[in-house]
N, C-alpha and C positions, 0 to 999 in steps of 0.2 A: 365501560371495557378498559377507558383509557387511566381509569382511576385508580385503578387494577393494578397501574403496570409502572413501576419505577421510574424514577426520570433518568434515570445513569445505569440501573442494571436490572433487569424485568424481575420481579418476585417468580417464584420458581417454590411446588412443595404442594401444590392442592391437589394432585389427582396420586401421583405415589409417595412412598418414602421411600426416601435413597440414601446406599452408603455411603459412608466419607472415607471408604477406601482406595488408595490409590495404588494400580498396578505397576511391576517392575520399571526402574528408573530407563531412562534411553541410554543404548548401550553407547561406552565410553567411547572417545579419541585411542588410538594406539596410546599407549605407557612415554612415556618422559622420552624426547627424543635431541635430536640437533637441528637444527634447519637455520640455512644459509637466506638471509635479507637481501631483497633489492642493493639496500644499501651497504650491504657487504658486511652488515652486522651478523653474529651469529646467536641464533633465539634457542634457548633452554626452554625446555618443561620440569616443570616441578608441582608436586603435590602443594597444596596450599590449605590448610588449614585453616577453618575462619569462625569466629562466635559471632554469629547473627543475628545477638537480644532474641527477643523474643520468637523471632523464626527458628533456633536452635544453631545446633553445629554443622558447621557443613562444608563440604573439601572439594575446593576447587582445584584450578590450576594456577602457580605462579610463573609466569612467561618473562626469561630476562632475555638481556639482549647484553651482550659481552661482559654478562656477569653481572648486570647492574636489575633488579626488577624495575619492569616497567609495564606490566599489566597483569592485574588478576580478573580471573577470566572462571565466571560459573556459567555450565552451561545445563540445559534442559530442566531448570526450575520451574514443576507446575503452578498454573497462576488460577486456577479450575479446576471444579471435580472432572473426568472423563465424561465425552459426551458421547458413548456409547449406550447399546440395550435399546432402554428405553427412551433414553433421554439423543438418541440418534435424532440430527433436525428438528432441535430444541435448542432453547435459549441456555446459555453457559450457567452455571451452579458456582457461585462460593464457595472457597474452601470453606470448612466449618473453623470459628474462630475457635483460635489457640492453637489453630494446627502450626504443627512444627516438623521442618526439614529430619530433624536429626538431635541426635546426644551427643554429648562427649565421651561416651560409650562406645556409640554406634552414631560416629558423623551420615550424613545423608552424603552421598555419591553425584557431585553437578562437574564430572569433569567432561564431560561427554557434550551433544549437542542436544536440540529438541528432536522429537518425534515427527517425522513431515506428514501434514495429510495428503493419504491417497489422491493421485492426479494422473488424470491422463497422460500419454508420453507426450513428449516434450524435445527441444532442443538439450535442455540440463533435467533431463529427465533424472530422480533421485535414486539411492541405492535403495534395493528392497530391502535391507536388513534395516532399514530407523526408518522406513513407513508403516506410519499407524494409523488407524481414527482416535485413540488416544492422543492427539497431537494440541494441546492446554497447556504449553509450555513455554519457556520464555530463556534468552541468553543473556547476559549482563559482562560488559567489559569496563573495569574500573583502573584509573591511573594509579599505579605502585606510588606515588609521593605522598606526603603530606594532604590530608584533607584542608581543604581552605575555610576560612573562619563559618563560612555560611553553608557548607557544603559544596560540593560539586552541581553545575550544573545538567541535565539530563534530558538525552537525546535519543527521544522513543522515535525507533526506525522503523518502516512498516514494509515487507517488501513485496515484492510486486510478481506477475505473471497473470494480467488479463483476469483476474481473480477465479482462474481456473488451476492455476501450479504455481509453484515456487517453495521457497524454503526461505525460512529464517535463520539458515547455519553459517556461519564460516568458518574457517579453520579458527583456533584460538590463537592464532601467530597475526590475521589478515589484518587487526585495526592496530598493531601497534606503532607502525610508523604513523597512523595517525593521532594517536596517544601519546605518543613519545619524541616523534619527530617534525612535530607541525606543532601552530597555533594553538590548535584546538587542544581543548582541555575539557574534557567532560565525560558523564558515564554514558556510554549507549549501555540501549536496551533494545532488542530485537525479538517479536512476540511471534510465535506459529499461529495460526490459527485457519479455520476450516475453507475452504474452498469449493469450487467446480458444487455439484448437488449436493454434495456434505457438507455446503457453507449456505447456498443461496439458493435452495431446492424449497420452492413455495406451491401450494394452490388449495382451491376451496375447503380439502378435508384436513387438511394440515393448520389453516386457519380456524375451522369449526375447533378442532380440539386444541388447539390455543388459547381461544376464548373461554373454554370451561374452563382450562385448568391458570387464566388470569394471567398469560403469559402473552407475548408479542410471536408473531410469524414471521416467516421469513428472515432475511439479513441476518442470520447464524454468526456470519463472518463479523460482520461489523459490530454487535452482539461480543464476538470473541477479541474483537481488537479493543473494544469498550471495557471489558474485565479486565484485560490484560493493564491498559493504561490505570486504570482506578487501583490494580493492585501494585503499579508502581508506585502511585503518589502514596498509597499507604506505606508501602513498606521500603522503600528507594536510600531512606534514611538510615538503613538498616544497613546498606552499604555505604555512606558518606553521602547521599543525594541529598540535593536541597529538592523537598518535595511542592516548593513552592517558586522554580524554575525549569519548568517541565517544558521544551519544544517537541511539538511533532513533528514527525518529519515521515519520508515516503518514495519511494519513485518505482513510476508508472503506476498499474493500479492500488500499488502503494500509497501514492500523490491522491490519486482519485481518493482514499480512501483517508486520506489523512484530510482532502476537504470534506467529507462525511462525516468525521470526526469532530469535525469545527463545526460544522452545520448543525450536527446535534448536540452539541455544547451548547451554543449561540439559543437553540431556539427551545430546548430539552434540558438544561440544566442553568439554577438559580446563578447569578455571578458569584455571588460570595461562595458555592462550593465549586464554582471552576476551577480545570486543571490546566487547560494550554494557554501556554504564555505568550507562542509564537509558531507557526506554521511553513514547514520548508515542502513545496511540493514541484518534485525533480520529475520532467517532461511527464507531466498529465495536469488536466482542468477538472472543471464540474462538473462537467459533460452536458448532458441533456434529462429530461426529467423522463424517471425510470417510469419499467410498466406497471401496469394498476394489476390488482391481483387477477381481472379478467382474461388480460392481457396472458399472464404467467400459465394460466393454466391450461394452455394448450400444450406448453410446455410436460407440463406436470403429466399429463395423460399419455404423450407422445412416450414418455419416462418409460411409467406403468407398463404402455402396453409392452415396450421393446424388453422390459423384465419378466413380459410373459405374465404379469397381475392384469387378471380381470377385469374390464373395466366396471361389470354389473355389481359387482359386490360391494357393501356395504362399507361406508369410510373407515370405522375402527380393524374391518378385514384387511382393508388395504393395506393402510399404517401398518397392520401387525407384521403382512408381507414382506413390507419397504423393509422394515426393522428386523426382521430374520434372515434377509437374506447378506452371504459374507460381501464385507466391503466392497471387493475385488469386484465380486458381479456389478456392481453401483459403477465401479470406473470403467468397468470393460463395456459398456453400453454404450456409455457417452461419446466416443469416436464417430459410431455410427448415426447420430441424430441429427436430425434435418436442424430443429432448432438445439445448437448446439452449445452455447453461452449461457451458465446462470448467474444472472445478473441481481441487481438491486430489483426491490421491490419497495412502491410508490403508499407507504402502508401507515401515514402521518405518525408513527409510532418512534420506530428513528430516522425515518426519512420525512421531515415537516411535507406537509402536500402540496404546499402554497411557496415551494423555497424557492423554485426560481422567478415567482414575480416578487419577494423579497428581494432578491438579488436586482430585480431589474427597478425597484422602487425606491433604492438604497437604502432600507431598512435593514441588509444583511450588514454595508457596509457601514453604517449606523453603528449596528452594536458592534462589530470589530473596534470602531473607534472606541468606544465606551470602555471596552474590556482593554485596549492596550494593546491590542495582537496585531502584529506584523505579519508579512506573506511575503515568502522569497518563491519564485517562480517563474519558468522559462525552457528551454528548449534545447533540441541538436537541431542543426542544420538539415539534416539527412533523414529524419525521424520512421519516413517512409518505409526506407529499403529495409528497413526491419518488421515494422507494422506488416506489410503484403504479404511475410511470410508466417503468420499468424492463421491456421486456417483458411490459407488463397482458396477463394473460388473457382468454379473454370469459367474461360475465357467467354462470358456469356453478359448481357442485361439480367434475364434471370438468375444467373449462378450470386453475381454479385447483390443483386436483390434479396435472394434470401439468406445470403450469407449476413447482410445486415440486419434483415428479420431477426436472425438468430440474437443479434447484440440490442438493439432498439427497440423500442415501440415501435406497434403500428404507424402511426401516423408519422414519427420522427423519419423511420425507412422510406415514405412513399413520399414527404415533405424533399426529403434529401435527391431520389431518385430524381424527381418530377423536375427537382431547379436545377440540376444539372443534365440531365437528359432528354427531357419534354417530352411532351406527349409521344413522340414518335419512336423515344427509349435510344435513341442514336450515343455511339460513345460521341463523350463532347471534346472540341478541337484542342489538341493540345497534348493527346493521351494518345500512344500506339496500340495499346490491350486494353480489355477492360481488367486484365488483372493489374497493371499498373495504376489505372482508374483508381479500382479499389484502395491501395496500399497507400497512394496522396490523399486520397477522403479519407480514410481508416486516421489515418495522423492527423492531418485538419482536422475532424471532429472529436479525437480525443485528445489533439494536444496543440496544434497552430493557431488553428482559428476561432474555436473555444477558450484559449487562452485569453486572446487579445480580447473578446467579448467580455471575458469576466472581468477583467482588466478595467477597462473602458464605464462598465457599470459600477465597479467599487471608484475610480476617480468621479463620476459623474455623482456619487455619493457621499463626497465628499475626503476620500481617503488622498493621502499625497501622494505621487511617484515620487520614487527615491529615497523614499523616508517609511511610508507604511507599507508599501508595496515594491517589492526589489526585485523589478525584469531583467531577466539574462538570455543569452544567444551563446553557443559554441558551434565553430566552425572548421575548428581545428581536433583532432583524436592524439590523445597520448599515443607512443609507440610500443606500450604494452598489450594497447588493448585489441593489436593483433594474435595475440595469444588464443583469445577466443573468437574475435570478428574480424572477417576478411575484410583487407583493405578495400575491396573494391565496393564495400558497403557505405564507405565515406563515413561522412561525422555523424553515425545514424544514433536511435534509440538505444541506450545503455552503453554509449562510449565515455560518457563522462562520469560514472560509478565511481571510477578512480580517481577524479579528478576532486571529487565530494569526500571523499573515501579516501583519499590519502595514496593510493595505491591497493587497497583494500587484497579482495584475494588476486592480484594477480602478480605472478613470478616475479617479474620485470620489475616492476613500481613504477617509477618517477625516473626519468635522469636528473642529473643536475641541471640542465638546464631548463627544462620543464618547472621544477621547481622553482628558479628562478624567475619563470613567464608567471608561474600560477601563485607567488607565494601572496600576492596582495588580494586575490581569490579567498585563500585559504584564512588570511587573516582576519577577510570581513565574513566568512564562513563561523569562524569562533567567536567573535564581539556579538555575531546574530545569535548564535547557538547559548551566548552568556548573558544577552541581556544588554550587551551597552551600544551606544550608538555606534551605527554602520556609515561609514564615509565609501557609498556604492558610486555615486557618481551623477547618474539621469538624474534630472530633474521636472521633465516632461513627460506627459503621458506616452507620446510614442520613441522615448528612447527608451534604449533597453542598453546595458553591462554588456559588452561583448567581444571573447576569447576570438581573435581572428586569426585565420591562417596562416599570418609571418608571426604567429607565437605574440605578438602585442598585444594589447587590450586595451581598446575604446569606447567610445559611446557612439550607438549608431541610433541612425533616425532608422524607425521601423518599416518597410517599405510593405508590409503584409498587414500592416492596423486596419484599414480599410477592409478590407477585405475580410477578416478575421469579426470585425465588427456588423458588415452585412451577415454574414452565415451566421452568427448569431443570433441575430434577430430575425432570422426566416424560421432556426427551429427550436427555439427560445421565449419568441414574443407573438410568431404567426404572420411577422411581418412579408412584405412580398417583396422587400426593397434588395434590390443586387439583381446581377444579370440574371436571367431565367433559365438560362442553357448552360451556363457556370462556362469555366474557363481553370486554365490548367494551376495545380496547387502553387507552385513555388518560380 
């Protein structure tokens, strides 16, 4: 099987022939209009016609600030063929050789955004007009200045959303302040990819079909990201980018995805074909070993049963019915499911089967070192207040156990709950409710503790703190964040996105005082993405660069270091270390 899988993008085409046609373009954003930016600059959209060389003629947007071009924007460019019909639940297919997006007579229209993968309701449910199963497109922002001699550095940024929801679409103006009013000077690429069941459903039936077709099964969302990353390396020079200087970054599930792309590349892609030069993982870590196929089967069977597909049908009939249903029905039933989270498969194709062992024995860090890859990774102080709100369980031990079981492998779920609650299944000391416990445990296993265990393993494997691994912590939030996240949630998950993206999609943006406080952070991030040395500060494993509650930046000695290492060992190496009943996370 493995010999028939390409190391980077799975081979397709041994089962059915496929069409190279693409369906209608994503809807455009409103036509040119005037927008007032947080800094008082006036933004104007204008159509921008661009010769993309071998990709053909395309139309995007030129965003001007006070009459001066600031950013060129191209939204919704396909990077793979539609994953629809017979191609639902299968790996992405490359665009045909020589594919062009438009001609001089009929330029391709790319003034909108990507289509958004269909998804269950969330706090940021996308407008139905842009939701479509045909979502394998990406958005590009290019500084509107002369291209550097070697081309612009490239930041390939993966959106978050628990792998269940989210969007790559920001307003075209969203990154103007980052690219024209800060030290950050790079092309930004934001890909859309398949989510929830559309991106991560797997089971014996799909695995058998994939084997016959010479394809991988499961992890379709990761294969989508990989296809977009390869498209970026192959084509970004058409937009003035440097294909040899690509940083992969992401937030939350996008950070987890960033780690998976790095791990895949370190173990499945020869060094001479490597794409990734450095990785930025914002508020997430490498997680724990994912579910195996037999663990995923329980979810697959539940999914089909809720869809009304009989379990006694043969495999081909089951899959035919799955593919015949409208995608809306596939999304509707997910909110009813017991095993609600569609997650990663430990397939040993995209995800190396022994990956956690390779982290623990130092091979992961040595491969990072040999390829010169640096890591930026850290947290917000109050991650848990956001995490507890994602499909919060009822206030009981069984409900929390069931919720974690939906997310993690059975052995991991049992280990976690036994570690914290003991055989008596009691609420651990320091928590007021099972729901508070869930939020803090979820944040620890996604961010706080698992990051620390990972960092410790990298340092033990030879990477240097403050040079190869840049750790950070935020204990203050920007004023503009209250537009979307209540102040009482604190410095929670997602509150630092406008720090890294310098205001991003927040109308208020950064105040002048905040820009002064964060100038050094912005300059460090810019240097990191450019591939320049970064004056980060910390030099010891326990040290983190910190933005304090008073607005100042210092070097903090990590008080959670030992607890993080202990939990890592418990869930990722089977160690019995640490308190068997657990304690409060912060």
